[in-house]
N, C-alpha and C positions, 0 to 999 in steps of 0.2 A: 562489516569489519569494525573493529574497535577504534575508538578515537586515539588510543595509545599508538604513537608513531614508531615504537620500537620494533614492531613486526615488519615494517616496510623493507628493510634491506634483505631479509630472508625471503620474503614474498617475491621481491623483484628478482632476486637471484634465481628463484624457481622459474619465474616467467622467462627470464633470459635463457635458461637451460632448455625450455620448451621451444624457443624460437630459433636458436642458433643453427640447428640442423635443417630447419625449414628454409632459412636464408641460404645456406650452402647449396641445398637442392635446387634453389632458384637461381644460383649463380651469383649470389650476393655475399659479401663479407658483413658480419655483424659484430659490433663491439659495444661495450658499456662505457658510458662517459658520465662522470659525476659521482656524487656521494651516495646515491640511492636513498637519501634521507626523506625527500619529499615526493619525488617522482622517479620513474625509470627513464633515463635518457639513453637512448640507443643511437648508434651511428650505423647506417647502412650504406655500403659502397658497392656499386655495380662492379663485379670482380672480373667478369668475362665479357668479351664483345657480344656474346650471344646470351647474356643474362636475361632471364624472363623480364617482361615489362613490369614496371613498378606496380601497376594495378593488380597484377597476378601475385606479386609478393605480398601486398596488403591483404588480398583475399586469402592467401595461404596462411598468413598470421592470424587473421580473424577466425578462420576455420580451425586452426590448432587451439585457439583460446576459447572455443565454444564451451559454455558452461562456467567460464570464469569472468567474462567481460559483459558489461551491460550493453546490450543492443548491437555489439559488434560493428559500430558505426565509427569510421575514421572521420575526424574533423580536420579539415585542412584542404589544401596545404596553405601555409603562410610562408613567405620567403624570409630568410634570416641571413646573417652574415655569411660570407664566403660562398654565396650563390647556392645555399642549401634550402631544400624544402623541408618543412617541419609538419608532421602529421601527428595528431593526438588521438589516443584511444582511452576511454574511461574503462578501467578494469573493475573497479568497485567504487563506492562512494569515496570521494577525495583521494583516490588512488589512480594515478595516470601513467600511461606510457607515452613518451614523446619520441617519435622516430625522426631522426635527422637524416635526410637522404642526400647523398652525393651521387649524381649520375652524369658523367661527362662523356658517355658514349655518343658517337655521331649517329644521328637518325634514330634515336631511342625509339 
């Protein structure tokens, strides 16, 4: 990818469009948070009591992004404010997806 950052918002919008239906199929809601200028910040919320486990959501995302992501390896989680887990996936050089996860289901 070019060092020119102007491509990022369009690229991130494409990635989001690829993942939103995957999330819904897994029982998760997915939303964009942030400017899309430096990275893609997504918020994932378990939407149903029987939503698929987080590891299946992460695997489904990686599977959908085959050919676009380097190595398909999620880094994380690290804990952040409001008791959320943050997972990071490198999509290209210096182009990242940060997935902020809220899962308050009992017995996840």
